[in-house]
C-alpha positions in Angstrom: 11.8 132.0 118.9 12.4 128.6 117.5 15.5 126.9 118.3 17.2 125.6 115.3 18.3 122.1 115.7 21.5 121.2 114.0 22.7 117.6 113.8 26.3 116.8 113.3 26.9 115.2 110.0 29.0 112.0 110.3 32.4 111.9 108.7 31.4 109.3 106.1 28.4 111.4 105.1 30.5 114.5 104.3 31.0 115.6 100.7 34.7 116.0 101.3 35.0 112.3 102.2 33.1 111.3 99.1 35.3 113.4 96.9 38.5 112.0 98.4 37.1 108.5 97.9 36.2 109.1 94.3 39.7 110.6 93.6 41.4 107.6 95.3 39.3 105.2 93.3 40.1 107.0 90.1 43.8 106.9 90.9 43.6 103.2 91.5 41.8 102.5 88.3 44.2 104.7 86.3 47.2 102.9 87.9 45.8 99.5 87.1 45.0 100.4 83.5 48.5 101.8 83.0 50.1 98.7 84.5 48.1 96.5 82.2 49.4 98.5 79.2 53.0 98.8 80.3 54.0 95.4 81.8 53.4 93.2 78.8 55.3 95.6 76.5 58.2 95.9 78.9 58.4 92.2 79.3 58.7 91.7 75.6 61.4 94.4 75.4 63.4 92.7 78.2 63.1 89.3 76.4 64.3 90.9 73.1 67.2 92.7 74.8 68.3 89.5 76.6 68.1 87.5 73.4 70.2 90.2 71.6 72.8 90.2 74.4 73.1 86.4 74.3 73.5 86.4 70.6 76.3 89.1 70.9 78.0 87.0 73.5 77.9 83.9 71.4 79.4 85.8 68.4 82.1 87.3 70.6 83.0 83.9 72.1 83.0 82.2 68.6 85.3 84.9 67.3 87.6 84.4 70.3 87.6 80.6 69.7 88.3 81.1 66.0 91.3 83.3 66.9 92.6 80.8 69.3 92.2 78.0 66.8 94.0 80.0 64.1 96.9 80.9 66.4 97.7 77.3 67.3 96.7 75.9 63.9 96.0 72.5 65.5 94.2 72.2 68.8 94.3 69.1 70.9 91.1 67.6 72.3 92.1 68.8 75.8 92.7 72.3 74.6 89.3 72.4 72.8 87.6 70.9 75.9 89.3 73.6 78.0 87.9 76.4 75.8 84.4 74.9 75.9 84.4 73.8 79.6 81.7 76.3 80.6 79.4 75.7 77.7 76.1 74.1 78.5 73.1 73.3 76.5 69.8 74.3 78.0 66.2 75.0 76.9 
């Protein structure tokens, strides 16, 4: 009778390893494509929300300033400077 010789198959040669590798690569590619689609859109949404929030704050502060001006009728330079002490112009 002939002896059947069996060689051990290395871990990297097994079909299971190859399947896991393919699945991992597919997951990485899908994640990268998803990020490329989502990040630019979400960045634009964040910019828009921030701009809207800043506009709302400016409108609220201007209404508050108008109310204070109307209450006192005449506002001194120091009073006006006190109201606007935290206002800064920036790019």
